[in-house]
C-alpha positions in Angstrom: -16.4 -39.0 -159.2 -16.1 -35.3 -158.4 -14.0 -33.2 -160.5 -11.3 -32.8 -157.7 -10.8 -36.5 -157.4 -10.5 -36.8 -161.3 -7.9 -34.1 -161.2 -6.0 -35.6 -158.4 -6.2 -39.2 -160.1 -4.8 -37.6 -163.1 -1.9 -35.9 -161.3 -0.9 -39.0 -159.7 -0.8 -41.2 -162.9 1.1 -38.4 -164.6 3.6 -38.1 -161.8 4.0 -41.8 -161.8 4.6 -42.1 -165.5 6.6 -38.8 -166.1 10.3 -38.8 -166.5 12.0 -37.4 -163.3 13.7 -34.8 -165.6 10.3 -33.5 -166.6 9.3 -33.6 -163.1 12.1 -31.5 -162.1 11.5 -29.0 -164.7 7.9 -28.5 -163.9 8.9 -28.1 -159.9 11.5 -25.6 -161.0 9.0 -23.5 -162.9 6.4 -23.7 -160.3 9.1 -22.3 -157.8 10.0 -19.5 -160.2 6.4 -18.4 -160.6 5.8 -18.7 -156.9 8.9 -16.4 -156.2 8.0 -14.0 -158.8 5.0 -12.8 -156.9 2.5 -13.7 -159.5 0.3 -15.5 -156.6 -0.6 -12.1 -155.3 -2.0 -11.0 -158.8 -4.1 -14.2 -159.6 -7.9 -14.8 -159.3 -8.6 -16.2 -155.9 -11.4 -18.9 -154.8 -14.6 -16.7 -154.2 -13.5 -13.9 -156.5 -16.3 -12.6 -159.0 -15.6 -13.1 -162.6 -16.8 -10.3 -164.8 -19.5 -11.0 -167.5 -17.6 -11.5 -170.9 -18.7 -13.5 -174.3 -16.6 -15.6 -176.2 -17.2 -17.9 -179.3 -17.5 -21.4 -179.0 -16.2 -24.3 -181.2 -19.1 -23.8 -183.5 -18.5 -20.1 -183.8 -21.6 -19.1 -181.7 -21.3 -16.1 -179.3 -21.8 -17.5 -175.6 -22.2 -15.2 -172.7 -20.7 -16.2 -169.5 -23.9 -15.1 -167.3 -25.8 -17.5 -169.3 -23.8 -20.7 -168.6 -23.6 -19.9 -164.6 -25.5 -22.6 -162.7 -26.7 -24.5 -165.7 -23.9 -27.2 -165.3 -20.5 -27.4 -164.1 -18.2 -24.6 -165.5 -14.5 -24.5 -165.5 -12.7 -21.3 -166.3 -9.1 -21.7 -167.1 -6.6 -18.6 -167.2 -3.2 -18.7 -168.8 -0.2 -16.4 -168.3 0.2 -13.8 -171.2 3.8 -14.5 -171.6 5.4 -17.8 -172.1 
């Protein structure tokens, strides 16, 4: 199963089980983010990621460029403020 299919199945399962109050809160937060203009400042499909290095769970330094093309790679970006 492709990653997108797995993500779609997970979302469907979550939506079926989550209380409506939770879904409403998530939808409201999503709309607030959209209306804030944040989408104009986000990374888009096809944008080039800069090279960077981070420590993995074993404390080893891992270089982004060394991972590209070796296996599927997922980058996750988080807002700086919550």
